[in-house]
N, C-alpha and C positions, 0 to 999 in steps of 0.2 A: 929295641926300637929307638930311633933317633928323636931327640927332643925337637919339637917344632918351635921356631922363633923368628921374629923379625927384630933386628937390632940396627942401630946406627953406629958405624965404626968411627975412629978418630978423624977420618978424612971426610966424614959426612955422608958416606955411602951406606945405603940400606942393604943389610945382609939378610936374605931370606933362607931359612934352612929347615931341614927335617921333612916330615910327611905333610903334604897339603891335601886335606880331605874335609869332609863335612864335619868332623869332630874338631879339627884345628882351625878351620877357616874363620869362624866368627871372632875368635880371640885375636888371631893375627890381623884381621881386618881392622879392629879397633886400635890395636897397637900401632899398626902401620899408619893409620890416619893421623894419630897423635904425633908420630915421629915426623911425618911430612909437614904437618901444620907448624911444628916447633922448629923445623930446620931453617937456618938462615940462608942456605944456598938457593940460588935462582934456578939451577939445573940439578936435578937429582938423578941418581943411578940406583937401580935395584939389581943387586947381584944375586942370581938364582943358582950359582954353581954348587952350593951346599944343599940344594933340595934333593932329597933321596928318593922321593916318590910323589907323584902328583896326579890327582884326578882333575876333572874339569873345574873343580873348586879353585885350584891354583891359578888357572887362567882368569877366572872371575875375580880373584883377589888382585891380580895384576891390573885388570881393567878398572877396578875400583881405585887402586892406587893412582892410576893415570888420571882418573876423574878428580880424585882428591887434590892432586898436584895442580891441575888446571883451575880448580876452584879457588886456589890461593895464589894464582899467577905464576906457577912454576912449571918448568918442563920436566919430564921424567922419561928416562930411557931404561931399557932392560938388557942385562948382560948375563951370559952364562946359562941360558935356558936349557935344562936337561932335555934329552931326546923325547921322553914321554910327554912333556909339556909341549914341545915343538910339534909333535905328531897331532896332538889334540888341536893345537892352533891351526895347523894346516887343514885338517878335516872341517874345522869350524870356520875356515876362511878368515882367520884373525891374524895371520902372520904379518901382513903389512901394517896393520894397526899397532901391533906390539913392537914392530921394528923401528918405529919413528917416535921421536920425543914429542 
């Protein structure tokens, strides 16, 4: 099983990886909030290309990250969303919301 994580790389981009589900979501939520708050960048990017599997918890996590960024006056965009996350977003009619910073 892949370790789930959210990290900030050297360029200031947030890297989300591993399995996003009810077990990993709460910890990733808190880590992501802290990283967003501490970032000096005005525009953040969350790269989801290393997410191996996601339930609806993954989308909830992204929506929380968007809200966290807005709360501190930053924009946030999402890149590399895997197919399973994209399908859940389409069914939930969240595609447009997740596509815009």
